[in-house]
Structure formats: structure tokens, C-alpha cells
BAFIDREN-434699 format. One record per residue (C-alpha): x negated, y negated, z; residue in three letters. Coordinates in steps of 0.1 Angstrom, whole numbers, plus 2048, in hexadecimal, padded with zeros to 3 digits. Layout:
XYZala ...
# end
This chain:
7944587C7met 7A94397B9ser 7B441F7D2glu 7CD4127B9ser 7DE4337B5phe 7E34367DCtrp 7EC40F7E3arg 81340C7EBgly 8174317E5arg 82F4467FBarg 81D46280Eval 82947D826leu 80E48F83Bval 81A4AA850thr 8054B386Fgly 7FA48D870his 7F448E895thr 7DA4AA893gly 7B34A388Fphe 7B34A6869lys 7D7498863gly 7CD47A876gly 7AF472863trp 7C0479842leu 7DF46284Ethr 7C5446859leu 7B144A836trp 7D3448824leu 7E0426835gln 7BA41882Fhis 7C141F809leu 7E340E80Dgly 7F942B809ala 81A42A81Dgln 81A446832val 83445C842his 82A47785Fgly 83B49386Cile 82C4A8889ala 82E4B38A9leu 81E4A18C4glu 7F949A8C4pro 7EB4BE8CFpro 7D24B38E5thr 7CA4968FEasp 7B44858F6pro 7BA4848CFser 7AE4738B2phe 7D446A8ADphe 7D74578CElys 7B54478C8ala 7BF4338AAile 7D34138A9arg 7F041D892trp 80140087Epro 8253FF880asp 828408858ser 82042B866leu 84343D865ile 83B458881asp 854475887his 85048F89Earg 85C4B088Eile 8564D6890asp 8504E386File 86250287Aarg 8824ED879asp 88F4EE856ala 8A84D7856arg 8964BC86Aala 8774C2850val 88F4BC832his 8A149C841glu 87C48E847ala 86E494824val 893485814thr 88F46682Athr 86A463820ala 86D4677F9arg 84946D7F9pro 83546F7D6ser 81D4847E6ile 81D4A0805ile 7FE4AA818phe 8094C882Chis 7F14CD849leu 8074D6866ala 7FD4F6875ala 7F450C890gln 7CC50A889pro 7BB51D8A5leu 7AD5428A2val 7B35488C8arg 7D353C8CAglu 7DE54F8AEser 7D85708C4tyr 7EB5628E1gln 80A5558CBasp 8095698AApro 82F5628A5val 82A53D8AAgly 80C53F893thr 81C54F877phe 83C53E87Athr 82B51B878thr 81252385Easn 829536849val 84C53084Eile 842509854gly 831509833thr 852517820val 8644FB832his 84F4E1824val 8504F0801leu 8744F3800glu 8784CF80Cala 85F4C47F2ala 8704D37D2arg 8934C57DCala 8854A17DCcys 8844917BBpro 86A4777C6asp 84D4927CFval 8334977B2arg 8194A97C4gly 8124BE7E5val 7F34CB7F3val 7F74E580Basn 7D84E6821val 7CE50C82Cthr 7AA517836ser 78C52682Easp 79854483Flys 7B454F828cys 798566818tyr 79458C81Dglu 77158682Easn 75A5A482Dasp 73E58E83Bglu 727596823ser 71D57281Dgly 72D5727FCthr 73C54E7F3glu 7605537EFtyr 76F5427D2ala 79453A7CCglu 79D55B7B8ser 78D56F7D4asp 7A35887E8arg 7BB576804leu 7BC587826gly 7B5581848gly 7AD599869ser 7BC580883asp 7DE570887pro 7D354C878tyr 7BC55985Cser 7DA571851cys 7F4552855ser 7DF53D83Flys 7DC55A824ala 80155D826cys 804536823ala 7EF538801glu 8045527F4leu 82353F7FDval 8145237E9ser 80D5397CBthr 8345497CBser 8445267CDtyr 8295177B1arg 836535799arg 8595367A4ser 86350F7AAphe 8494F97A0leu 83B4FF77Fser 8554F0768ala 8524CD75Casp 85D4B1771gly 8574C7793ala 83B4BD7ABpro 8194CF7A8arg 80F4E37C3leu 7E94E77CEala 7D94F87EBser 7B94ED7FDala 7A250680Earg 7894F1825ala 76B50083Agly 7674F985Dasn 76C4D285Fval 75D4C187Dtyr 75C49C887gly 76648189Egly 7884858B0gly 78B4A88B1asp 7934B48D7trp 7A54D68CBala 79B4F28E5val 78450F8D7asp 7734FC8BCarg 7504F68BFval 74A4CF8BCval 7664C98D5pro 7594E28EDasp 7364D48EBcys 7444AE8F4ile 7594BC910arg 73D4CD91Eala 7224B5919phe 738497929thr 73A4AB947arg 7124B5948gly 71B4DA942gln 70E4F2927asp 7244FB90Dval 72E51E90Aval 72C5328E7leu 73E5508E1arg 72A5598BEarg 70B5408BBpro 70055389Egly 71E551889ala 71C53B86Athr 73A52585Carg 73E50D83Bpro 7374F0853trp 7454CE844gln 74E4AA851his 7714A6853val 770485839leu 75D49D821asp 77D4B481Eala 797498821leu 788488806arg 78B4A97EFgly 7B04A97FBtyr 7B64867EEleu 7A548C7CDmet 7BA4AD7CBleu 7D849A7D1ala 7D347F7B8glu 7CB49779Carg 7E74AB7A2ala 7FD48F79Aval 7E948077Fthr 7E249F76Casp 7FC4B6778pro 7F64D475Dthr 7D24D876Aala 7D14D4790phe 7EC4E879Fgly 7D95047AEser 7C15107CEala 7A24FA7D4tyr 7835037ECasn 7724E67FCphe 7544F280Bgly 72F4E6812pro 7154EB7F7pro 70550A7EEpro 6EC518806gly 6E4525827pro 6FE51C840ala 6F850F864ala 70152787Fser 71751D89Cval 6F651A8B2gly 6E550589Bglu 7024EC897leu 7044EC8BDval 6DF4E48C0ala 6E44C68A9gly 6FF4B88BDile 6EB4BD8E2ala 6CC4AC8D0ser 6E148E8C6arg 6F248B8E8trp 6D448F8FEgly 6D9490922asn 6CF4B5926gly 6EC4BF911ala 6E64E4909ser 6F9505905trp 6FB52A90Earg 70D54A900val 72F556911ala 732575925asp 74B59091Egly 75B59B8FFasp 7715868E8his 78A58A8CDpro 7815908A8his 772571892glu 76156F874ala 73A56C87Bthr 733562855met 74854E83Eleu 73D53B81Darg 75152A803leu 74A5257DDasp 7574FF7D4ser 74A5027AFthr 7714FB7A3lys 7754DC7B6ala 7524CF7AAarg 75A4D8786arg 77F4CD785thr 7824B17A0leu 7614A479Fgly 75E4AA7C3trp 7414B17D7ser 7354B07FCpro 724490805leu 71D494829ile 6FE4AB833pro 7034BC855leu 6E84A5863ala 6F948585Aglu 71E494863gly 71049B887leu 70347788Aasp 72546C880leu 737482898thr 72147D8B5thr 7244568AFglu 74A45A8B1trp 74D46D8CFtyr 7324568E1arg 7474388D9glu 76944A8E5phe 756458904val 74843790Egly 76742590Egly 75B4058FCasp 76240C8D9gly 77C4058C2asp 7844298B2met 79941A896thr 77F403888glu 76342088Fthr 77843887Cser 78142285Fleu 75A41985Eala 75343C85Bgln 76F43F83Eile 75D42482Carg 73C43282Fhis 74844E81Bval 75B43B804glu 73B4287FBser 7274497F8arg 7444587E1ala 7404377CDala 71A4387CAala 71D45E7BDser 7344547A2his 728435793pro 
# end
């Protein structure tokens, strides 16, 4: 990443009150960008967004991306050079309870953002953040590449596959001409890190249980996921946006951002790592009863990002769990400055990135 590229640049982040959106917004402000955000209220309480002391320079709009007019007006007002689209209904189990809301938010909401982007002459690049779950996953252990078939059994996964198809359609129909903004999409693995409080996500479930002195209850401890610290994924998004603007003929497409090749940790192994760091007798048990379908094995091939962007993950799982547990311990203890703690972790990753690209 080039700090000079971001300094003073106008950037719009949808979903900036969410977990990944909040970390991305903080990083962009750290880089000197002028950030506008459009989102609903923070989805949880506590939340990463509420834990941070935001400067007055953050232009914060409460807008539902299903409202096409409001999205258009916000983009027109912000006049961003780059849009990061992260606003979404992000939970698999919630998608079973509200499939209509999931599809309208994740698919039609994406259409609204892209319509507003192509109507704004200031926009030079858009990064549509979808999910690793957009692939038609046969759970064979195959590492899915960007050219593999899209699909999804549950409404959430299917909606993200649909959002990828929307991106392809807009790219081919409207955003390929000279002068049009470049549209890339980012498919990250299962991200974790400090400040996530979503329901039915393994790390927040652990912290909630451990702070109450309870066992965390796991549905599928043997399931594997492409675990990745949130700052590794966000570094990929920032690099992709920068390249989409500086080299638009080459970087308007889909990119995977996942952990390095090799065996993936199971849910049980991840939780055991958090429990050992938390101490105080923290432990887990298996949930009783039946549960909706979720993939038990999912892996990503990030060769394209490594070869064309120069991106590779920098934070191994053990280090990522250290950073994550440190963040939550300071928050739960009530005596930490979460803004400074979060910025220190961002600077740590920046220094690692600089050392890897001397």
C-alpha cells in the first residue's frame, strides 16, 4: 500500500459500522483518507464501532442500502474516488430466518450501490466485498479459485454468489469503457479479530461465554474454515482498490484472500487456542440437537492475489489469536484505550508488510 495514494483521497465505505467495515474505516483514516460511511446502526452492542473514538472528519450516514434514492444521494454528496461495499446481512443462520431480507440486502443492495457508483463521475474504483462462501462447495477439500463455479445451499451463501454475478454483469455491461470506474470483488476467508460481537460467530461466542464463566457451545467443532485475521483481509482490499485505480485495465475482476496453503484449523482447534490464551478454566462443549446446513470444509486458492497484487497473509493463526485475545481482554477489563489498541495492531501489520516488501 502507498500512504501517499490514500492521503486526502475521498473514500466511501458501506457497512462502516460493522466489524470489518469499522476496522477498514479506522485504517483508512489512519492513512489520511477522507472517509464517508453509509450503514445502519451498529449491528451489536457492544461493537467495534462504538469502542472507537471517531474523529469529526468521519462523515457518518445512517442509510439502508435497500433505499436506492438514499444511496444515490449519499454517493453524489460524498463524490468518492473509491467505494468499498461491505454493507450486508452477513450471517448464515440469520439468512434461514430472514431469506427475503438477506437477498434484498445482499443482492438488490449491491445493485443500488453499483448504480450510484456508475452515475457519479468521481468514482474511479469499486471493491465489492462478497464471501468465500460464494462457491458451489462440494466439501471435497478442493481449494477454490476465482474461476470455479459459484453457488450456495443456504440463503446467505447463495446471495453472495448472486452478488458476484451482479458484479460480473455490471462490469461487462457498464464498467468496461474507458473512463468508467473499475469494479473488483473480494472473496475473503472466515475473518476473526478483536471487536466482533456478532451472534453465531465462533470468536464472539467464545468471548461471551468465557466472560460469564461458561463453556462455549459449538455446533460443528470438526468443521474447517479458511481462518484469517481481519487485518490480513483488509490489507488485501486496500491493495486491490489501489491497483484498480492505478492500473485499471488489469485489476477489475474477482480476487480470493485466504490463508496460506496447507491444512486448515478446525473450529475446535481455533476455540482451544482462544481458551488456552483466555485461561480461567475456559472450555467448550458440543451443542445438542439438529442444526441448519453449514459447510463443514471450505478452502481458498489465493494464488491470483499473490501473483498479481503481491499480497500474501502475514499473520499466522497463533499470532492472530494473540492479537484477538489481547483486544478483547483490554475491552472486557475496561481500562484500555481501544482506539489506540486497534491502531497499534494496524501499525504492527503495516510494519510486517513493509518488512516483507523492502
